N, C-alpha and C positions, 0 to 999 in steps of 0.2 A: 503411489501420487500423480495425479490426474495430471500434471506439471509438474515438466522440469524446469530449472534451475535454466539451460539453454532456453528451453520452452519461450520462459515467460520473458529473458533476455532478446528475442526475436519481437515482441509486441510492446516492451516501450523504448523509448528514447534511452535509457541508459543504458552502460556496457561495465563491463571488467568488477571489481572491485563495487561499481556504483550501483548494480543491479544487486542489490538487495534482499530481495529473497531467495528461500530455497527452492521452494515448490509450491503449487496449492491443492491441499487437502482434499477440496469438495468448492462448488459452485454450480448457483441454475440464475435463475434472468434476472433475480435479485442481489445476489448476494455470493459474496465470496469466503471463502477460509484459507488463508495459506500463513506458512511458517517459515523461520528461519533462524538460521545459528550465528549472521554476522555479525552480530550483537556482538561477542566475541571476540571477534577478526581484528588481528593489531592491525592493519592495515584497510582496515574500514575508512572511507575517508571522513564522515559525519567524527573520527573521532579527534578528541584533544589530548592537551597535556593532563586534561583531568580530567578523561575518560569519553562515554559515552554521553553525552547529558538524553535526559527522557522525552524532552519535547522532540530531539531527533525521530520520534517517534513518530510523528505527523509524515516524516519522506518512507517510513516504512507502510503510512497506513495511504500515501497516495501514490504509491508503486502499487500497492494490492487494489483502490478503486482503477488505476488505469491498465494494470492486468484485464479487471471485470470487462471492462469498457473495451479491451480489444477481442477477449470469448465471446461475452456478448456481442458486440459489432458483428462476429466471423458468423454468426448465429442468425443473425441478422437481416445481413448487412457487410460493408468494408468498415472495419474500424476508424475512426477518428479522432483525432489528439483533440489533449483536454487540457487547462489551464489550471490551476490552483487560484482562484480568484476569493475565496474567504473561509474562514474558520468563526464555528462559534461553540459553544460551550467545551472548549478544550479543560480536562482537565488534567494533570501528572500526580499520580500518585507516589510516586519514588524521583528520586532527584537523576540515576543514571539506569543507562542500561544493562553494561556492559559486565555489571557486577550482579546479575539476576542468571540464577544458578536456571537451565534445562532449554527449550525450543522457545523464541518468541513467536504465540499464537498471533495476527494479523487477520482482523474479522472489520469487512467490508458490506454495508448494505444500503443500500439503494433505496431511500424512500421517496423521494419526488423527481421528474423529469420531463424535458418535451424534449424539442427539438435542438435548441440551442443550450439548456441548461441539465444539472443534474445535481442533487443530494444526497451527500453519504453520510450516513453514524459510521462512525467505526472506532473500534473499542483494540486493544492490544491487552495481551494477556504472558503472562510465564503461570503455565499450570493452572492454578485456581487464583493467582494472585494479580489483578487489576493492575495496568504499569497507567496505560492513557484511553480516554475516552472523548469523541468529540463530534462535531459535525462542519462538510468542507461542501464549499458549495464548484464543481467544475463546469466551467466557460468551456464547451466543446467548440469546433474548428467548426465553422459554418462553410468550411471553403471545399469542403469535399475530405479529408484524412489525411493519413499519416504521410508521410516519404518512406 
């Protein structure tokens, strides 16, 4: 694991059980590949009485994007806060995440960006089974960074 869960918690605003990712498997300037087992956790804060809806995978993807921004920011400068502004072309291929066997793999790829916005494509899968895909627009904090 290139980046561990405690290191991830230092890069995103979430902590405790709300830090959903367990590690970063690989990353570069444009792409990140993370993994998680938290979709099986009984204390997952996104879980409802009916389980963990697959659409909650958007939060997993958002956290992967934030980690990517934090890692890439540390290479090119100070990391900045980002806010999920819009989602496009989101497709859920499963109803729930908690009943999927195996590790959840979360991929995010930056496809465009400038100083104020970043667009990521994301994909969640378990093994070769694609669970959720989509695209997100992240608006970056132009005030200068995360506290």
